[in-house]
C-alpha positions in Angstrom: 66.3 31.2 -19.5 64.1 31.1 -15.9 64.7 35.1 -16.0 64.3 35.3 -19.5 60.8 34.2 -18.9 60.2 36.1 -15.7 60.5 38.9 -17.7 58.8 38.4 -20.1 55.9 37.3 -18.5 56.5 40.2 -16.2 56.5 42.1 -19.9 53.2 40.7 -20.5 51.9 41.6 -17.6 52.8 45.1 -18.2 51.3 45.0 -21.6 48.0 44.3 -20.0 48.7 47.1 -18.0 49.4 48.8 -21.3 52.7 49.5 -20.7 54.9 49.9 -24.1 56.0 47.4 -25.6 59.5 48.9 -26.0 59.5 48.5 -22.5 59.6 45.0 -22.9 62.0 44.7 -25.7 64.3 46.9 -23.7 64.3 44.8 -20.7 64.6 41.6 -22.4 67.5 43.0 -24.2 68.9 44.0 -20.7 68.6 40.9 -19.3 70.0 38.7 -22.2 73.3 41.4 -22.1 73.2 39.8 -18.1 73.5 36.3 -19.0 75.6 37.1 -21.8 78.3 38.5 -19.3 77.9 36.1 -17.1 78.7 33.7 -19.2 81.7 35.3 -20.2 82.7 35.6 -17.3 81.9 31.7 -16.2 84.0 30.9 -19.6 86.7 33.0 -18.9 87.1 31.6 -15.3 86.8 27.8 -16.5 89.6 28.6 -19.4 91.6 30.3 -16.4 91.5 27.2 -13.5 92.3 24.2 -17.0 95.0 26.8 -18.1 96.2 26.7 -14.3 95.9 22.5 -14.3 97.6 22.0 -17.5 100.6 24.2 -15.9 100.1 21.9 -12.8 100.3 18.8 -15.5 102.6 19.4 -17.1 105.2 20.8 -13.9 104.0 17.3 -12.2 105.2 15.7 -15.4 108.3 17.2 -15.4 108.8 15.8 -11.9 108.3 12.7 -12.4 111.2 12.7 -15.4 113.4 13.9 -13.2 112.4 11.5 -10.3 112.4 8.7 -12.9 115.3 9.8 -13.9 116.8 9.6 -10.8 115.6 6.4 -9.9 118.0 5.1 -13.0 120.6 6.7 -11.7 120.8 5.7 -8.4 120.1 2.2 -10.0 123.3 2.5 -11.8 124.8 3.6 -8.9 123.7 0.7 -6.5 124.8 -2.0 -9.3 128.1 -0.1 -9.3 128.2 -0.8 -5.8 126.9 -3.8 -5.5 130.1 -4.8 -8.3 132.6 -3.4 -6.0 131.1 -4.7 -2.7 131.8 -8.1 -4.6 135.0 -7.4 -5.9 135.9 -6.7 -2.4 134.1 -9.2 -0.7 136.0 -11.7 -3.2 139.4 -9.5 -2.2 138.5 -9.8 1.4 137.5 -13.7 1.4 141.3 -14.3 -0.4 143.0 -12.0 2.0 141.2 -14.4 5.1 140.4 -17.5 3.3 142.9 -18.5 6.3 141.5 -17.1 9.3 138.2 -18.1 8.6 139.0 -22.3 8.9 140.7 -20.8 12.2 138.2 -19.9 13.2 136.0 -22.4 12.5 138.7 -24.9 13.6 138.2 -22.6 17.0 134.0 -22.7 16.7 134.3 -26.9 16.4 136.9 -26.7 19.5 134.7 -24.7 21.9 131.4 -26.4 21.0 133.9 -29.4 22.3 135.6 -28.3 25.0 131.2 -27.5 25.7 130.9 -30.8 25.6 133.8 -32.1 27.9 133.6 -29.4 30.5 130.0 -30.3 31.0 131.0 -33.7 31.9 133.8 -33.0 33.8 134.4 -33.8 37.7 136.5 -30.3 37.3 133.5 -28.5 36.4 131.4 -29.4 40.0 134.6 -27.4 41.9 135.1 -25.0 39.2 131.3 -24.3 37.5 131.7 -20.7 36.8 134.0 -21.6 33.9 131.2 -23.2 32.0 129.4 -19.7 30.6 132.0 -18.6 29.1 132.5 -21.5 27.3 129.0 -21.7 26.2 129.7 -17.8 25.2 132.3 -18.9 22.8 130.2 -22.4 21.5 126.6 -20.3 20.4 126.4 -20.0 16.8 126.0 -15.8 16.9 129.4 -15.3 18.4 132.0 -14.2 16.1 135.5 -15.1 17.7 138.8 -12.7 18.2 141.9 -13.7 18.9 141.2 -13.0 22.5 138.7 -15.4 22.7 140.8 -18.1 21.1 143.8 -17.6 24.1 140.3 -18.3 26.1 139.8 -21.0 25.6 144.0 -22.6 25.0 143.9 -21.1 28.7 140.5 -23.6 29.5 141.9 -26.1 28.1 145.6 -25.5 29.4 143.9 -25.6 33.6 141.6 -29.0 32.5 145.2 -30.5 31.3 146.4 -29.4 34.9 143.8 -30.9 36.7 143.9 -34.4 35.3 146.7 -34.7 37.1 145.5 -33.4 40.5 144.1 -34.6 43.8 141.8 -32.1 45.2 140.3 -31.4 48.3 137.4 -29.1 48.3 133.3 -28.6 49.5 130.9 -28.9 47.4 127.3 -29.5 47.9 126.1 -33.2 47.8 122.6 -35.1 46.8 122.0 -38.2 49.2 120.4 -41.6 48.1 117.2 -40.3 49.7 117.1 -36.7 48.0 118.5 -35.1 50.4 121.4 -32.0 49.6 124.1 -32.1 52.4 127.8 -30.2 52.2 130.4 -32.9 51.8 134.3 -33.0 51.8 135.1 -34.1 48.4 138.1 -35.6 47.2 138.5 -35.4 43.2 141.6 -37.8 41.9 141.9 -36.2 38.6 138.9 -35.4 35.9 137.9 -39.6 36.7 137.0 -39.8 40.6 134.9 -38.1 43.1 134.9 -39.6 46.8 133.8 -38.4 50.3 135.0 -40.8 52.8 134.8 -43.8 51.8 131.5 -43.0 49.9 131.8 -42.8 46.3 130.0 -40.0 44.5 129.4 -39.2 40.4 128.5 -36.2 38.8 124.6 -36.0 37.8 124.0 -35.8 34.1 123.7 -32.4 32.6 124.7 -30.6 35.9 127.4 -29.8 38.3 126.2 -31.1 40.8 127.3 -34.3 42.6 125.5 -37.2 43.7 125.9 -40.2 46.2 126.1 -43.3 43.8 123.0 -45.5 45.6 125.2 -48.3 45.7 129.0 -48.2 46.7 131.3 -50.8 45.4 133.3 -53.3 47.0 134.7 -52.6 50.7 138.1 -53.5 48.6 137.4 -50.2 46.9 135.9 -48.2 49.2 139.0 -49.0 52.2 141.1 -47.3 49.3 138.5 -44.1 49.4 138.5 -43.8 53.4 142.4 -43.9 52.9 142.7 -41.3 50.8 140.2 -39.0 52.5 142.7 -38.8 55.6 145.7 -38.9 53.8 148.4 -36.5 54.4 150.1 -35.4 50.8 153.5 -35.0 52.6 153.3 -38.6 54.4 153.9 -40.3 51.2 151.3 -40.9 47.9 148.4 -42.9 49.0 146.6 -45.1 46.2 144.0 -43.6 44.9 140.6 -45.4 42.6 140.4 -44.6 39.4 137.9 -44.8 36.6 139.3 -44.1 32.9 135.7 -43.7 31.9 134.3 -41.0 33.9 131.8 -43.4 36.1 130.9 -45.6 33.3 132.6 -48.4 35.1 131.9 -46.9 38.3 127.6 -47.3 37.1 128.2 -51.0 36.0 129.8 -52.1 39.6 126.4 -50.5 40.8 123.7 -52.0 38.6 125.9 -55.3 39.0 123.9 -57.6 41.3 125.5 -58.1 44.7 125.8 -62.3 46.2 122.1 -61.9 48.0 120.9 -60.8 44.4 123.0 -63.2 42.1 121.2 -66.3 44.9 117.6 -64.8 44.5 117.8 -65.5 41.1 117.9 -68.5 41.0 114.4 -68.5 42.9 112.5 -71.6 45.1 115.1 -74.1 43.4 118.0 -71.9 44.1 117.3 -71.7 47.6 116.8 -75.2 47.8 119.7 -76.0 46.5 121.2 -74.0 48.9 119.7 -75.5 52.3 120.9 -78.6 50.5 124.8 -78.0 50.0 124.4 -76.0 53.8 123.0 -79.5 55.2 125.4 -82.2 53.2 128.3 -79.6 54.3 127.7 -79.7 57.6 126.5 -83.3 57.9 129.9 -84.4 56.1 131.9 -82.0 58.1 130.1 -83.8 61.1 131.2 -87.2 59.7 134.8 -86.5 59.0 135.1 -84.8 62.8 133.3 -88.3 63.9 135.2 -90.1 62.3 139.1 -88.8 62.5 138.1 -89.2 66.5 137.1 -92.2 66.6 140.6 -93.4 63.9 142.9 -91.7 66.4 141.2 -93.7 69.1 141.4 -97.1 67.1 144.8 -96.4 66.5 145.7 -95.4 70.4 144.2 -98.6 71.4 145.5 -101.2 68.2 148.9 -100.6 70.5 147.1 -101.4 74.2 144.5 -104.3 73.0 144.7 -105.9 76.8 143.8 -102.7 78.1 140.4 -102.3 75.3 138.5 -98.7 76.4 134.4 -98.7 75.1 135.1 -95.3 73.3 135.9 -96.6 70.1 135.1 -100.1 68.0 138.5 -101.6 68.4 138.3 -101.6 72.2 134.2 -102.3 72.1 135.2 -105.8 69.8 137.9 -106.3 72.4 136.0 -106.3 75.7 133.8 -108.7 74.0 137.1 -110.9 73.7 138.3 -110.9 77.3 134.8 -110.9 78.2 133.8 -114.4 76.8 137.5 -115.8 76.4 137.8 -117.4 79.4 134.1 -118.9 79.9 133.5 -119.9 75.9 135.1 -122.3 73.3 137.3 -120.9 70.5 133.6 -121.6 68.0 131.1 -120.1 70.8 134.3 -117.2 71.0 134.7 -116.4 67.2 130.8 -116.4 66.6 130.8 -113.2 69.6 133.8 -111.7 68.0 132.1 -111.9 64.3 128.5 -110.3 66.1 130.5 -107.2 67.9 132.4 -107.0 64.5 129.4 -106.9 62.4 127.9 -104.0 65.1 130.6 -101.8 65.0 131.3 -102.2 61.3 127.9 -100.1 59.6 128.4 -97.1 62.3 131.4 -96.8 60.7 129.4 -95.8 57.1 126.3 -94.2 58.8 125.4 -90.4 56.9 127.3 -91.6 53.7 124.9 -93.0 51.7 123.1 -89.9 52.6 125.8 -87.5 51.3 126.3 -89.4 48.1 122.8 -88.9 46.9 122.9 -85.3 48.1 126.1 -84.8 45.8 124.0 -86.8 42.7 120.7 -84.5 44.1 122.4 -80.7 43.9 123.7 -80.9 40.2 120.1 -82.4 39.2 118.8 -79.5 41.1 121.0 -77.2 38.9 120.2 -79.3 35.4 116.3 -78.5 37.0 116.6 -74.7 37.4 118.7 -74.5 33.8 115.5 -75.8 32.2 112.6 -73.8 33.6 114.9 -70.7 33.1 114.6 -71.6 29.9 111.3 -72.3 29.3 110.9 -68.5 30.5 113.6 -67.0 28.6 111.3 -68.9 25.5 108.3 -67.5 27.1 109.6 -63.8 27.5 110.7 -64.1 23.7 107.3 -65.2 22.7 105.5 -62.6 24.6 108.0 -59.8 24.0 110.3 -60.9 21.5 114.4 -60.2 21.1 114.1 -56.6 20.7 115.4 -55.6 24.6 117.5 -58.1 25.7 116.8 -57.2 29.0 114.0 -59.0 28.8 115.1 -62.4 28.5 117.9 -61.4 31.7 115.5 -62.9 34.5 115.1 -66.4 32.7 118.7 -67.0 31.6 120.0 -65.7 35.0 118.0 -68.2 36.8 119.1 -71.0 34.7 122.5 -70.1 35.0 122.7 -69.3 38.6 120.8 -72.6 40.0 123.2 -74.8 37.5 126.5 -72.6 39.4 124.7 -73.4 42.5 123.9 -77.1 42.3 127.6 -77.3 41.5 129.5 -75.1 43.9 126.9 -78.0 46.8 128.3 -80.7 44.7 131.7 -80.4 44.6 132.6 -79.6 48.4 130.7 -82.8 49.4 131.9 -84.7 47.2 135.3 -83.9 48.8 134.2 -84.2 52.4 132.3 -87.6 51.2 135.5 -89.0 49.7 137.5 -87.7 52.8 134.6 -89.8 55.3 135.0 -92.9 52.9 138.9 -93.0 53.7 138.4 -92.3 57.4 135.5 -95.5 57.4 137.6 -97.0 55.1 141.2 -97.1 57.2 138.8 -97.4 60.3 137.1 -100.9 58.6 140.7 -102.2 58.1 142.0 -101.8 61.4 139.0 -103.4 63.2 139.4 -106.2 60.7 142.7 -107.1 60.7 142.8 -106.4 64.3 139.7 -108.4 64.7 141.5 -111.1 63.1 144.4 -111.5 65.2 142.5 -111.7 68.4 140.2 -114.6 66.7 143.7 -116.1 66.0 145.3 -115.7 69.3 141.4 -117.2 70.4 142.1 -120.5 68.6 145.8 -121.1 69.7 146.2 -123.8 72.0 
């Protein structure tokens, strides 16, 4: 339209210049024809493009229908293959049901062997055997017949090692934390020793450690003899812990004699002091009285030659010294005085021993009461959840009672012996003194 307007303006300008009207009309007609031709060409181009896009759309739609059909066919084939696979799987499960049970049992067996080997003393000698068993015990491992053979072979080796005494060299951790190479003697899967020291397996490891506290001397002597024994000379004794270390651990945790005594506290040490003093005093008095009785019995057979080393001899000396100078009544008084001086000496210390024998169990009872008081205080503070919290008070109660009885019993026995000696000496002295007086009163 812009071109038509421009042509009209140019035509109008031509009229102004006196151009003929026909030329203007022809120019406008030519311009219109040119515009119509361009419009037709553009319309034809648009129609051609539309036809091409329509053809392309039909082609794409045809491809989509083909792909949908292909997808449907593939889905049908997949479902059919899935059903076939399920049928094959069911058939395989039916055929391999027994094998699966066997493999599941083998898996459990591998896990059990792994746990056993981890806590076996044989692993301290052969630590390399753990890795294959751990691999077989993994959940993602698929068992084979060869794997089952390996498990059986490992179990047979473990069973054979249970009845062997083996010597080997291994590292062990000392109680101070240092690691040293030791000559180890392993008795089956039960105990391991080095010299006279017992060893234990470190929890969760194949390493050995020297027990910080060793068992009693008898067991250590057996271990020492086994360390130097020669298999050809015979079958030496060996210490076996059937619990694989639990009993040794309990023995290690159990207190020794001094620790037991220390549990008694101040009262326990006081009872021990009383017991030691009482026993020593009783032994001393029994020794003195036994010697005195022997001397008196010897003097009893020879009163004419008295000796000053015994009571009867000293009384006889008084009698012989005054029998010529004093009248019978005065001589009798002097003899009675000598007897009165000698008899109390025979009972010296016996009353003290009687008191000590009575005080020792009373102190034990006092320790029992104080220990129970401490136990109830611990229960009040901490409750009854942990029995070890009450062990201190209970130990004091029991230990002091035992110490009191232990101190009182030997004191009582020795006191009875001393009293028997004293009574016998008293009888002999009184009888012989009476005999001397009877001799003095005769005309």
